[in-house]
N, C-alpha and C positions, 0 to 999 in steps of 0.2 A: 597412153598413160606414161608419165615420166617415171623413170626408176632412178634412185639415188644410191650412191655408194654408202655403205653403213658408216654412220658417224662414229669416229674414234675418240677416245679420251686422250688427253695430252698432259704430260708431266712437266713440272718446272725442272730447270737444270739441276737444282740441289735435291730434287725428289721429295720435297716436303709437302707439296700440294699438287693437285691435278684438276684439270678442267673436264667436266662431264656434261654433255648435252642432254637436255630433257625437254623435248617439244619446243616451245617458244623461249625456253630459258637455257642459260649456260651456267652451271653451278661450279663454284670453286670449292673443292673439298680438301680438308686437312687429312693427309694420309695416315698420320698416327692415331688420330681420334675418330676419324670418319665424320667429323663435324663439318657443316657447311659454313664456309668463311664469307662468301659473297654469292649473290645470285644476279646474273645479268639478264634482264627481261627485254625482249623485243617490243618496241612501241607499237609496231604494226600488227602484233599478235599473230604473226606468221611463223611457221615452224622453221628452225634453223636447218639448212641443208648442207652446210659445210662451214668449217672454221679452221683457223690456223693461228698458232702462237709463235712469235719470232724466237730464234735461238737465244737471244739475250733476255727473254721473258718480259720485254717491255711493251711490245705491240701485239694486240689481239684483234683479229678481224673476223667477223662473222658474215655469212651470206644467207639470205632467206628466200622464200618463195615469192616475196615481193620484188625480187630482182634488184635489191639494194645491198650494198656492202657497208658495214658499220665498223668503225675503229673505236676501241674501248680503252678507257683508263680503268682497267679492271679492279685496281686496288680501291678505287672510290665508287665502283659500280656505275660509272658515267659513260655515256656515248659521247665521244669528242668530235666525231666526224661521220657524216653519212654521204655516200655518193652512189650514183647509178652504176650498176655493174657492166653496162653496155651490152651484156649478153641478152639475147632475146628469149632465153629460157633460164631457169634457175641454175645457180652455180652448184656443181656436184663435187668438186675437189679443190683444195687450196694447198699451197706450200710456200714457205719462205726460203730464200737463199741463205747461205751461211753467214752473210754480213748483216742480215736483217733489214736490208734496204730494198730488195726486190720481192714482190709477191706475185705468184702465178695463180690464176684462177681458171679451172677447167669447167666448161659449161655443158648443159644438156643440148646446146645448139651446135655442138661439134667444133667450137672454137676455144682458143686459149688466149687469155689476156695477161700481159705482164705489166705490173704497176710499180712505179717508183714511189715508195712510201715517204721519202724525204721531200721531193718536189711535188708530190701529189698529182701525178698524171699517168696516163696509160702510154707505155713505151712501145709495146708490141701487140699486134693482133695476128695470131698464128692460126691459119686455116689449113685444112687438109685431113683432119681426123674424121672418123666415121662413127656417127652416133655419139652417145654420152661419153665425155672425157672423164672417166672415173678415177684416174690416177695421174698426178703430176709430181715431179721431183726434180730439184736442181742437182747438178753434179756438185759434190762437195768441194771440188777445186774450182773456186770462183774465177780463176784466170782463164779457164776454158770457156766460160759463158755458154754452158750447154744446159738445156732443159730436156728431161725425159718425160714422156707421156704415154698413156695407153687408153684405148677407147674400145668400142664394141666390135671392132674388126680383129681384136686380140693381138695386134702388133704393138711393139714398143718403138715409138718414134723418138729420134734424137734431133733436137732443134738447135741450130746455131744462132745465138741471139745477136751476133754481129751482123748476120745477113738476113735474119728473120726467115730462114729457110729450113726445111726438113732435110738433113744431110744423110739420114739413114733410117731404115725401118727394120727392126729385128723381128723376124718372122719365125715362129717356132711353136707358139702356144695354140691350142685349139679351143680354149675357153678363156674367160675373163682373167686378165693378169691382176693379181691382188696386192703384190708388194714388190719393191725393188730394194736391194741391199748392195751398197758399194764397198769393195774391199779397200784396205788402207792404201794400196798402191795406186788407186784411182783408175786402173785399167781392167779391173775385173768386176763384173756385175752379176748378181744372182737374182733371178726373177722367179716368183711363185705364181701358180695359177690354179683355177678350179678344175683344170684338166688332169689333176692328180700328179703333176710333175713339177720339178724345179729345174731351171736351166741356168747354166754357167756360161757367161758371155765374155769374149775378149773384146774390149772396147777399142783396141788399136786396130784390129782387123775387122771388127764389127761382125764377128761370126760366133756361132755356138761352139763352146769347147766341150761341153758335156751335158747330157740330159740325165737327171736323177729321178727315177720313178719313186713316188712317195706312197702310192696306193690309197690315197684319200684326197678329198678336195682340200687344197692348202689355202689358208687365208693370210698367212704371214710367214716370212722367212727372215731370220735374224742371224747375222754373222757373230760368232763368238769372238770376244776380244783376243788380240794376239798375246797379251800378257795375262798370266793367271794360271792356276793349277786346275785343270779340268779332267784330271785322271779319274775322278769318281764318275765322270760322265762318259767314260770309254775312250777319251782322247789320249792316245798313246804316242802319236807321231806329230811332228811339226807339220804345218800346213793349214789351209783353210778348213774350218768346220762351221756348220750352220745349224740352227735350230728351226724346226717347223711346227706350226700349230694349225689344226684344221678340224674337219668334220668329226673325227673320232674322239676329240677332246683329250688327246694324249700328246705330250711334248716329246719330240724325237730329235736326236743329234745325228747329223750326217757328215761323213768325210767327203770333201769335194774330189780329192784325188782318185778315190776308188768308187765313189757313188754308193757307198755302203752305209747302212744305219748302224751306228756304233753304240747307241744307247736309247732305250725306250723307258719313259717315265712310268713308275708303278702308280696305279690309281686305285681308289677305293671302290670303283664301280667296274662292271664288266664292259670292256671296250667293245664298240660296234665292229663286228667282223663281217657282217653281210654287205652286199653291194648297195643296200639302201643308204641314201644320203642322210646326213645329219640328224642327231638326236638332241635331247636337251643338254647334253654335255659338250656339244660342238663349240669350238673356240672361234671367235670372230676377229680377234686382234691379239698381237703379241709384240712386245717391245722391250728393249734393253734400257734400264735406267742406271748408267754408270756410277753416278754419285752414291747411289744406295747399294750398288753391287747386286742388283736384283733384276729378274725377268718378270715382267707383268703380263698377265693374260686377261682377256675379257671373254666371257662365255656368251652364248646366245641367250641365256637367262639373265644377262647383265651382271653377273658376278665378276668382281675384279679380284684376282689372286696374285699375290706377290711371292716369288720363289727366290731362294738363294741362287745366284748365277753359277756358282761352282759345284753345287750339289743338287740343285732343283728341289731342295727341301722347302716345304710350305712355311712361309713366315707370317703371312697375314692374308685374310680373306674378307672382302667387303661384299655383302650381298646387295643386289640391286632390286629388280622388280620382284615383288612377292606374290603377285596374282591375288586371288581371293584368300584372305587369312581366316582360317577356320577356328583356331584356338591358340592361346598363349598362356604361359605360366612362368612365374619367377623360379629361378633355379640357382643352386649354390648355397653354401652355408650362410653367406651374408647377403643373399639375393643379388649376387653380383652379375648374374646372367639371366637371360630369358630364353625359353625354348618355344619355338613357333611352328605350328602346323599350317602349311599353306596348301593350296590346291595342287598337291604334288606328293609323290611317294617319299620324298626326302624331308627330313626334319632340319630345321636351322636353329643353331644355338648361338646367340649373340652375347658377347661380353659388353656390358653396358658402358664401361669406361672407355673402351677403344673402338667399339663397333666391329671388332674382329668376329668373324662368323665361321662356325664349323658346320659342315653339311653332313648329316648322318644318313647313311644308306642302309637299307635292310628291308623295308616294306616294298611291295611291288605295285600297290595301288595307293590312291589318295589317303593320307592320314586324316582322320576325322576328329579325334579328341585326345587330350592329354591330361595327366594328373601327376602331381609331385608328392613324394612322401615328406613327412614333417621336417626331417633334418635337411632336406633340400639337395641331397646328393644323388638320390635315385628317383627316377620317374618312369611312367608307363605311357605308351602310345597305343592307339588302336586304329584300325584301318579298314578300308573297303575290301582288302584282301582276306578278310575273315580272321585275321590274326591279331594278337597283342604282342608287344615287345617291351622288355624290361631293360632300362638303360642305367648306367652309373657313371658319375663324373669322378675322375681321380684328382689327386692333389694339384696336379698341374693344370687342371681345367679341361682335360681331354675327356670326351664322352665315348663310351663303348657299349655295345649291346651285350648283355650278360645272359639273357634268357628270352625265349619266345613261346607262345602258346597258341594252339589251334583247336577249334572245337565248335565254333558257331557256324550255323548253316548259311548266314548272310553277313553282310558288312557289319563290323562292330562300331556302333555309333557313340557310345558313352562309356566312360571308365572312371573309377574312383579308387583311391588307395586307402589302406588302413591308416588311422590317425595316430595311434599310440606307438606302435612298433612297425617295422617293415616286414609284416607277417602275411598279408594277403592283399588281393586285388579283386574288385567286383566289376564286372562288365555287363553291358546290355546291348542288344542287337535288334536289327530289323526282323529277326526270326521270333521276336516277342518273348525271348527268354533272358533270364539273368543267370550269370555264372559266377561262382566264387572260386578263385585260384589261390591256393596256398603257396607261399614262397618258403622253401626249406631254409633252415638256418645255415645249413652247409653251403648253400648257394650264396648267402650274404657274406659268409666268412671268406669264401673263394673270391668273391667280387672285391672285397676290401683288400685282400692280399694280391689282387691282380693276377690270379692263377687261372682265369678262364680264357682259353684261346679261341673257342667258338661258342656261340650261344647255346645254353642248355635248354631243355624242354620243360615247360610248365604243363601241369594237368589240372583240369577243373575238378574240384572236390564235390561241388554241389551245383546242380542245374535245375532251374524252376521256370515254368512258363508263367510269366507275370501279368501280361496284359493281352488284350485282343488286337491291339494295333502297335505300331512302332514305339519302342521305348526311347524317348529322347534324352533322358537324364537319369543318372544314378548318383547317390551320395551315401557316404558312411558317416555315422554319428561320431562325435568326439571321443566316446568311450569304446568304440569298435564293437558295440553290441547290436546296433540297429542299422538297417539299410532302407533307404527311401528311393522310390522310383517314380518318374513322371512320364506319362505317355500321351500319344495322340488320341487315345480314347477318353480324354478329359479327366482322367482319374490319377491321383497320386496314391501310392500304397506304401505301407510300412511293413518291413519284414524283419524277422529275427536273423541275426548274422550267422549263428551257429548251424542252423538247418534250413534256412530260407523258408520258414513257416510264416504264413500271413498273419499279421497282428491287427491290421486295421486298414480302412480305406478312407481317403479324404475326397469328398464329393462337393462340388460347388462351382467349379470353373465351367464356362459355357463353351470353351473351345479347347484344343489340345494344349497340354502342359509342356513347356519348353525346358524348364529348369526347376530342380529341387535343391534345397540347401538347409542344413541343420544350423541352428544357432549355436555359437561357441560357449554361451553362458546359461541359456535357459532350455527347458524342454519344449522347444518350439521348432516347427518346420516352416520354411518359407517356400512358396511356389510362385512361378511366373508363367503367364499363359498368353496364347494368341488372342485372347479376348481383351487384351490391353490392361489387365489388372495384376496386382500382386496380392497374395493372401498369406496370413500367418495362421498356423494351425497348432492346437494343443496336442501333445503326444499322449496325454492321459485319456482324453475322451474323443479325440479326432474331430473336435469342433473348430469352426472358423473363428478366430479371435479378432482379426482385423482384416480389412480390405483396403488396399491403396489404389486409388484411381487417378489417372493423370496422363498416362501414355495414350497417344492417338494411334498407336500401331502395336503389333505383337511385341511382348516383352520376352527377349531371348535369354537373358541371363540375370541372375540376382545373387548378390553376396552380402554378408553381414560385415559392417565396418564399424569403426569407433568403439571397439570392444563390445560389439553386439547391440549397441544402442541405436544404430542407424542401418538403413538398407541402401545399397547402391544397385541400380538396375539399368540395363541397356536394352534399347529397342531396335526394331528393324528400320526405324526412320533415322538412325544414326545419332540419337540423343541419349545422354546419360542423365539419370535423375537420382538425387540424393534425398532420402526420406528419413524423418525422425520418427521412430516407432512410437514414442510416448504420445506425440501430438497428432500422429497420422498426416503430417504436413510434408509436402515436397519443399525442401528448403533451398534447393539449387538445381538448375538444369544446365547441363554442360553440352555444348555443341562443338564436337571435335572431329566428327566423321560425316561422310556423305552417303553412307550406305549401311547395311545391316552390321551391327556389332555382335560378332559371334564369340569373341574372347573377352573375358573380364576376370581379373585376379588381383588380389592385394598381397603385399609382402608381409613378412613376419612381424615387422615393426608396426604394421598397420598405419603407415604414414605415406604410402605410395601405392598407386594402382596402375596396372597396365591394361590397355584395351586393344583389341584387334578387330579389323573390319573387312567387309567385302570390297572396300575401296582401296585395298592393298596397303593400307597404312597401319602402323603400330604406334600407339601414343602412350607416353608415360605421364601420369598425373601425380602431383605432390599435394598432400594435405597441408594447407597453409593456415589452418584455423588458429593454431597456437601462435604462429608468427604474426598474424593480423591482430590477434588479441594483445600480444606484447607491444606491437607498434602503436596500437590505439591507446594502451595504458601509458606508454612512454610519452606519447603526444599529449595526453591529458595531464600528466604530471608536469610536463614542460609548460603547458598553458597555465597551470596553477602557479608555478614558480614565477612566470613572467607577469601574471596578474598581481601577485604579491609584490614583486619588484616595482611594478607600475604604481601600486598603492603607496609604497615607501617613497618613491620619487616625488609623487604628488604631495605627500605629507612634508617632505623636505624642501618642496618648492623648486625642485630641479627640473624645470619645465622642458628644457631642450631634450634632455635624455628621455623624459617621459613621453614627449611627442614622438621621438624616433622609435621607441619601443612599441608604442601604440600603433604606429604605421607598420612596423614589422609584423605585428600580430594580424594585420589585414582586417581590422575591425573598425568600421566607420563610426560606430556609436562610442567606442572607447576613445578614439581620437577626438570626437566631439566633447566628451567629458573633460579631456585635458584642456581643450580650447576654452570651455566654459570656466574651468578653474583658473586659467590665466586671466580671463576677462573680469573675474570677480575681484582680483587684486586691485589695489590702488595703482593708477597708471597702467591699467590692464591692456589698453590699446597699444601702448608703447612697448610693453613686454611681448605682446603677441607679434608685433612687427619685428622685433629683434629676433625672436625664436624662429619665425617663419623664414626670415631672410637667411638664417644660418643653416637651413636644411639643404640637403643635396638635391640635385635636379630630379632624380627618380622619386625622392620623397615628396617633393612639391607636386609632381605629377600624380602621385597617390592621393595627396590631400585634395587636389583639384577634382579627382574622381569622386572622393568622399563628399565634398561640399555640394556636388550636384544632387546627391541624395538628401543632404540636410536641407537644402533650399526648397525642397518640395513640401516641407512641413513648416507652417507659420510659427511654431514654437521655437524652431531652430534657425529660422531665416536670419536673425540678427548676427549669430555667430558666423553663418555662411557668408553674409555680406561683409562682415569684418575681415574675413580671410581673403575674399575677393578684392577688397579695397587694398589690402596689404600687397597682394600679388601685383595688382595694377600699378601700385606706387613704386615698387622696387624692381620690377622686371620690365625691360624694354619690350616694345611690341614684337620686334623681330625674334627675341628669345622666347617669348610666349608662344609664337607661332610654331616653334620647334618642339613644343611639348606634344607628346603622344596623346591623341584623343581630344585635342583642344577644340577641334571643330564641333564634334558631337557635344562636348561639354558646354560650349557657348550656346548651341542650339537648344540645349535643355535648360540652361540658366535663364535665358531671355524671357520666355513667357511667364515663368514663376516670379521672376524679379519684378516684372511689370505688374503682376497681380498684387505682389506685396506692397509696392508703392501706391497702387490704387487704394488698397485697404488702409494704408497709413494716411493717405490724403483724406479719405472719408472720415477717418478717426480724428484727424486734425480739424476738419470742418465741424464735426460734432462737438469737439472740445471747445472750439471758439464760440459756438452757439450756447453752450453751458456757461462759459465765462460771461457772455453777454447777458444771459438771464440772471446770473448771479449779481452782476453789476447793477442791473435794473432793480433787482430785489433789494439790494443794499440802498439804492437811491430812494426807493419808495419808503423803506423803513426809516430813513433819516428824516424825510419830510414829515412823516407822522409824528416823530418825536418833537420836531420843531413846533408843530401845530399844538401839541399837548402842552408844551412849555408856554406858549402864548395864552 
């Protein structure tokens, strides 16, 4: 089985965008907004195994499992050149030289090829490596013409491109070499490895100057710039300093002269101190982006983090792979953020405008559900670790945990916040109980004033065993007086909020209930179930008012939208359905996910919905009903105005403008009306010829397409034939052949034209017979009169 070096992202020189590999695609991402600018897709549908961007940002080359190299014009998302890699196994690494003219490719076949990108041929075939060549790097001084490589024997080989020979092998690492960093003088090299050390090499003597023990598997070493104030990072002396990133997920600064760690980055999580390798925090890549004055790291969970170079303060974070997304909610006073629960103990808070992500640490097991208070500044999370946590967003958009609560015997699977004030939280669990947690006003005041240094403890005021099986959903009514629960026991129940006393039971679903939701305007409860139906229940008599059928799979979530007049539901088949309550009809089915949709939430303006699915994707949906209605109304008004203008032009006998306007409306019948009006005039044929001749070529092409339709009807064939005659008279055959659709038009015109002429011939024959009879009748009548006279 072939193993490949981890694919790394690449930044533009100015730091405005970056390339990120994703399977068979290479995405170009805007760093500021997180938006995808371009997507380069492999035609062979094979995964990209390596890629390289030239230092001048002009040439992009990718290698895939199909053993092909592709050169891209990435600005237009086009492949401009494809050639065989010559390697007998996939390419594992690639690098350009500083002039952007030479490309080195390291293969899984133990060979290295050098390509001249200008003259487009292979200049070198370097043999001698052992196993997969997972690292290739040109010396920054191109006058030396040296290439550095590393393979599975853990040696760093130096190749002289003048002689195509290996002139040295730097031996010192005992595990894979992960990165090479050249000092400004060109004679010092720092290498990092998974053997938990970094080595400093003298390239003049080709010997090791110093070994720096890092005490973790190192994935990247980056030399700090010579210019700049790094005093906040513990840099007190002149000399080389470098930064390391590895399995512990912590950035560290090291002094080359003393091999001492002078700075360790503070992190919000507990660093891994055991001998066990890599956690979910492990870093797989680290690089310096000089133009942005930033250090960029990539984690094993595909999170891309940008730090200030001189302080290592976090500037921006872009989250990558989400795994299974279990819940999502809008957050912030203007719904400017979303908070996401993934198959992880950490929560992710995304700023929608910039895609900047905060990762919130606190829970120790997977977070299962979320809910947000009405103002949007505070929210609650619940987890498999049997706890709930209360979070608050400050004015700067930073989220902190202000309280936590313990009390359930099993994982907490559902949570709902009070709707009127930030006064209480209701939770339900696999232990079949519901709990009401009061939030003290003193806690809210402290949280607003940012006086909480560590999370305070919440206590459950009321606990009640609610169902015989797992409780899947809990909801609080808009007036904070009622609680509804839905369970796997196929029942929904209504409870008093003050003492958790049972008020009623809703029975009717044939399988477990996944979601319960109160109407924002009526005394109605909506439920969704694994039996594929949604039901509306009256809160007065607990009767079923309506049943909505249409889903072919379990209905996991339901919410009220359009101010309570419609329902939006999500299913385990990845479909969203919009229902109008008054008519019981499904008015729209949206297909945006490939797996179960666990998260569904609408914003305060009720014009946007966010969904989250097991397919790892989060989708924002916008309500475009009003926009579509306005567009339709504007279009209708424009049509009325044009029709009125057309009527005026016909009345004023301005036929040329009338003809042009009718063609622009794209209405064959309206154009026919104009043609008939022209032909009714005296010298109608002459006027028609003049007007048709003055039309543009595209307008004549449109008329040609229209008259094909007219010619199929005997009532309109005379007008069609008149226009055909005009075109044939005034257009040369060569120019007619240039018309789009001329071939199909002629093929359609011929059979109907022949039929019309046959009909006219029969009519002419019949009329001649009538004339003959009439003449004979007149002759007979004349002879009778003569006889009578005699």
